[in-house]
Backbone as CSV, one residue per row, in Angstrom:
resi,resn,N_x,N_y,N_z,CA_x,CA_y,CA_z,C_x,C_y,C_z
1,MET,2.895,22.305,-22.327,3.074,21.488,-23.034,3.953,20.646,-21.660
2,GLN,2.950,19.445,-20.793,3.498,18.744,-20.177,4.744,17.678,-20.959
3,ARG,5.979,17.898,-19.909,6.791,16.870,-20.431,6.346,15.468,-20.303
4,PRO,6.892,14.460,-20.968,6.412,13.189,-20.622,7.332,12.846,-19.598
5,THR,6.591,11.393,-19.093,7.514,11.165,-17.422,8.291,10.237,-17.809
6,THR,9.735,10.634,-16.898,10.893,9.249,-16.967,10.108,8.135,-16.230
7,ARG,10.946,6.994,-16.644,10.307,5.818,-15.667,11.517,6.477,-14.303
8,SER,12.339,6.564,-13.972,13.385,7.247,-12.681,11.930,8.290,-12.123
9,GLN,11.537,8.781,-13.080,10.169,9.985,-12.170,9.042,8.815,-11.465
10,ARG,8.903,8.327,-12.763,7.704,7.350,-12.122,7.651,6.610,-10.853
11,GLY,8.813,6.519,-10.763,9.231,5.207,-9.650,9.178,5.905,-8.780
12,GLU,10.071,7.336,-8.433,10.399,7.936,-7.271,8.350,8.696,-7.066
13,ASP,7.902,8.851,-7.862,6.171,8.971,-7.609,5.315,8.074,-6.982
14,PHE,6.058,6.516,-7.465,5.716,5.328,-6.870,5.904,5.346,-5.313
15,ILE,6.966,5.718,-5.103,7.755,5.401,-3.682,7.183,6.679,-2.986
16,ALA,7.087,7.921,-3.358,6.108,8.957,-2.722,4.959,8.594,-2.106
17,GLU,3.850,7.642,-3.130,3.064,7.774,-3.019,2.522,6.343,-2.202
18,VAL,3.736,5.567,-1.480,3.683,4.714,-0.787,3.369,5.281,0.944
19,GLU,5.072,5.984,0.723,5.370,6.913,1.697,4.215,7.543,2.019
20,ARG,3.479,8.609,1.308,1.901,8.927,1.878,1.237,8.158,2.519
21,VAL,0.766,6.938,2.233,0.030,5.959,2.528,0.366,5.379,3.637
22,VAL,1.719,5.060,3.702,1.899,4.749,5.149,1.863,5.301,6.541
23,GLU,2.351,6.923,5.970,2.369,8.006,6.598,0.570,8.124,7.263
24,ARG,-0.302,7.574,6.650,-1.508,8.319,6.986,-1.802,7.171,8.107
25,LEU,-1.498,6.055,7.490,-1.763,4.542,8.057,-1.509,4.815,9.161
26,SER,0.371,5.020,9.434,0.323,5.169,10.898,0.082,6.104,11.690
27,ASP,-0.620,7.041,11.374,-1.965,8.162,11.928,-3.099,7.792,12.321
28,PHE,-3.674,7.086,11.375,-5.036,6.530,11.276,-4.753,5.055,10.665
29,PRO,-4.544,4.046,11.740,-4.814,3.039,11.578,-5.835,1.999,10.881
30,GLU,-6.877,2.469,11.056,-8.359,1.982,10.908,-8.649,2.175,9.696
31,HIS,-8.096,3.524,9.119,-8.690,3.696,7.930,-9.001,3.197,6.945
32,GLY,-7.704,2.039,6.827,-8.146,0.920,5.504,-9.010,-0.018,5.766
33,LYS,-9.702,-0.742,4.887,-10.935,-1.219,4.747,-9.934,-2.832,5.099
34,PRO,-11.038,-3.360,5.800,-10.396,-4.729,5.943,-10.443,-5.778,4.925
35,TYR,-9.695,-6.482,5.407,-9.500,-7.714,4.016,-8.953,-8.950,4.406
36,LEU,-8.239,-9.780,3.484,-8.092,-10.730,4.198,-6.986,-11.707,5.484
37,ALA,-7.624,-12.618,5.905,-6.764,-13.195,6.890,-6.465,-11.832,7.846
38,GLY,-7.222,-11.283,8.118,-7.370,-10.253,9.524,-6.309,-8.967,9.217
39,THR,-5.695,-9.105,8.290,-5.427,-7.531,7.371,-6.270,-6.470,7.168
40,ARG,-5.549,-5.430,6.896,-6.582,-3.916,6.497,-5.322,-4.064,4.813
41,ARG,-6.421,-3.124,4.057,-5.610,-2.309,2.957,-6.140,-1.540,2.482
42,MET,-5.125,-0.141,1.868,-5.508,0.867,1.795,-4.774,0.848,0.389
43,LEU,-5.508,1.478,-0.855,-5.315,1.575,-2.028,-4.470,2.556,-2.417
44,LEU,-3.523,2.391,-3.337,-2.280,4.114,-3.551,-3.439,4.722,-4.800
45,ALA,-3.129,6.076,-4.614,-4.091,6.647,-5.593,-3.385,6.848,-7.065
46,ARG,-2.647,6.426,-7.338,-2.510,6.740,-8.960,-1.971,5.342,-9.496
47,PHE,-1.652,4.252,-8.108,-1.336,3.013,-9.254,-2.505,2.004,-8.539
48,PRO,-1.576,0.805,-9.464,-2.553,-0.118,-9.322,-2.274,-1.264,-8.338
49,TYR,-1.759,-0.639,-6.790,-1.360,-1.456,-6.188,-2.681,-1.088,-4.409
50,SER,-2.151,-1.705,-3.095,-2.421,-1.821,-2.111,-1.133,-2.001,-0.907
51,VAL,-1.948,-0.942,-0.299,-0.528,-1.416,1.377,-1.641,-2.417,2.001
52,VAL,-0.955,-3.547,2.014,-1.601,-4.421,2.862,-1.224,-4.865,4.203
53,TYR,-1.910,-4.352,5.339,-0.962,-4.604,6.729,-1.686,-5.424,8.052
54,LEU,-1.115,-5.488,9.425,-1.567,-5.879,10.386,-1.905,-4.350,11.422
55,SER,-2.600,-4.270,12.182,-2.471,-2.969,12.922,-2.623,-3.781,14.790
56,ASP,-2.174,-3.273,15.463,-2.318,-3.868,16.766,-2.664,-1.978,17.499
57,ALA,-2.678,-1.724,18.991,-2.814,-0.701,18.988,-1.218,-0.004,19.462
58,ASP,-0.037,-0.666,19.183,1.232,0.075,19.557,1.830,0.159,17.803
59,SER,1.217,-0.355,16.681,2.134,-0.276,15.755,1.309,-1.107,14.377
60,ILE,1.990,-0.721,13.231,1.262,-1.247,11.990,2.069,-2.056,11.628
61,GLN,1.919,-3.072,10.788,3.086,-4.380,10.048,2.543,-4.125,8.586
62,ILE,3.530,-3.825,7.778,3.306,-3.781,6.079,3.494,-5.590,5.980
63,VAL,2.589,-5.490,5.646,2.963,-6.969,4.935,2.898,-7.109,3.387
64,ALA,2.686,-6.564,2.872,2.762,-6.159,1.286,2.285,-5.028,0.552
65,ILE,2.809,-5.224,-0.548,2.767,-3.968,-1.478,1.846,-4.698,-2.965
66,ALA,0.480,-4.701,-2.700,0.565,-5.557,-3.624,-0.274,-5.013,-4.544
67,HIS,0.393,-5.553,-5.561,-0.616,-4.849,-7.104,-2.043,-5.956,-7.693
68,HIS,-2.608,-5.058,-8.055,-4.273,-5.384,-8.147,-4.515,-6.489,-9.138
69,ARG,-3.686,-6.676,-9.857,-4.116,-7.854,-10.871,-3.079,-9.151,-10.488
70,ARG,-2.355,-9.277,-9.421,-2.035,-10.269,-8.425,-2.621,-11.231,-8.639
71,LYS,-3.035,-12.576,-8.131,-3.486,-13.060,-7.503,-3.411,-12.708,-6.064
72,PRO,-5.034,-12.572,-5.553,-5.086,-12.030,-4.714,-4.877,-12.583,-3.263
73,GLY,-4.297,-12.199,-2.086,-3.405,-13.233,-1.205,-2.427,-14.185,-1.079
74,TYR,-1.574,-13.451,-2.486,-0.415,-14.422,-3.068,0.731,-14.218,-1.273
75,TRP,0.383,-13.046,-0.663,1.447,-13.158,0.318,1.181,-13.333,1.296
76,ARG,0.069,-14.289,1.817,-0.265,-14.931,3.002,0.476,-15.732,3.955
77,THR,1.546,-16.359,2.916,2.426,-16.760,3.408,4.295,-15.982,3.965
78,ARG,3.561,-14.860,3.843,4.246,-14.082,4.786,4.141,-13.165,5.719
79,MET,2.756,-13.958,6.213,2.327,-14.117,8.002,2.806,-14.704,8.896
């Protein structure tokens, strides 16, 4: 029988998933799909969030960790 997940464990799982996606993007920046305003995004596996980012030849810039139910593009003022 599986133990119920605590809130702190769920938070740790979320952080680990974001770190996994960011690491993958740092290795393969073109892996994310084209998105809004010249950005790209990659979906998290277990959570309703996306990593929205800009990339160039030398770096990636995380613009938002965006929830899927929030208004699309709410983060555009950050650019």
